[in-house]
Phi, psi and omega in degrees: 000132179285155179229166184296141173266126184205145174273109186286146172258144184221160172209183186230157175203167182274333187284138182285165179301144185278335191242326178204141179224135178240112179262121180249117183276340174215094184295321179297323178296316181296314181300317180296317180298316177297315182295317181291337181259005177068029181249138184272331192220160170256133182246131181285171170285165178290136177228161181256143177198132181053034174089003182230166179253139186220164167228147181252135178238134179243126177250097184301330184251011177092164179228129176060236180289357180266021179303138183085005180231166164279129177246144178224154173207164177233135183236133176277138185241167176051060182264002183301328180282350182276156174300156182301326182261028185297148176216130179233124179260132185224155170251107187263141174231125173252141187231147171229133180285132177262100182298327184289322184257356181055046177222164176260121174277130184254132179237132173230147179282354177082011179223159172281132185266131181251111178262137175206182189302322181274350182218076182276359183233136175220154180182199180231118182282326179250070180291302180214134175301145180297325179295325175288318179298315186288339184284116189294337181293341179276346172089355181280323182234103183235128184051037175072009182249148178208161178225129176243157178209171180210146172230140184234113175251109178278126180278125183293122182268009180273068184277160170279128185246138173225146181237123181260115183285163175300143180291141177252132179285131183245302177056052178249131177246130175247134182243132183234115179266121180257109183270155178052049182303324183295341182272351184283144174261201184282353183293139178295142174246148181235142179282171169297155177286146176221160180252135175207128181064037182061020178237158182254130183232169170203161177257147175239136179236124168256102188303326182247017182087162178265194189297337182278336184218034184302131176081359185238324188224154174270137181246132181226135183222148169257136186229143176269127187290141181299343179294341182292138181283327186299153181275313182216150178224134172267122189230133170256123186211170178228137171251143186214137165253116187289141170271113188277002178242343181211184178265009183273071183285160174267113187232154177216119176260136182218154172229109187223161174269125179252146172229142176304133181152190188284347184262148178223185177237139181174227181211137173283344182232047185298317177206142180290143181292335178293317179290321181297319186278349178287109187299335183284345183280330175093011180266328178248109182231128184050042176060032178228134170243150183244119179249136177235148173236125177247111179263115184274302184223146180226135175228139182277139175245109180248151179264000000 
């Protein structure tokens, strides 16, 4: 059976293989026996790893396009109990013991291996060139002895799924006039509710800043009202404090995911209180500030 052709990447570690190890006391004897019997590979007994049954195959003279290399593969066994459309994704590690350095060299094909009914076997055709493997100075084959191993990590496919719908253009602006600003204390203030993109929103103002910037900055946030049925929304929006004397408004554009609840998106340092209170700047006029929220686009995120 053919196996994947891949240039394996490798590194070394002290720990032995977790799932299967093959100790060969005479590699030349194994190679001769396979050749004389017209067999390309040695196949292991069935072993269990990550909840499934497997066999390991070693091709001393290579398999397919891996001619002139050591080839290895892993085959899933006893699949009759699995659904007809079964698929198993794995992270495979093949190992060779380095006698010279007393470490295990680890080889991976650099891809996630997908096992299924039509492809029950995966591996690396060009694990190590035979001339490199046969050279005792490299530590893989010493006094005709070598050790191979394999580890199988099955990747859990029980992932969390979200679906992002196409964005809907809204272009809705809500204006909130906050009167008698100088009389406000540190308590958060909320605007009236407003509708944009079939959703209910409100603004939050911390007149003297929140806990991160208390006494130094004005904090402004856009919030999705808990009345909304949707779980999450991706929103492109702008928050603005209008300059009532010129067009040089204080603005912030954001693209964030909202969920109904007490949290919103904005900034705890939207504007310094020093700048706000400076009458020459034009943001605080007749003890009134004007806050606006422009909701540009909205996309639904469903699970």
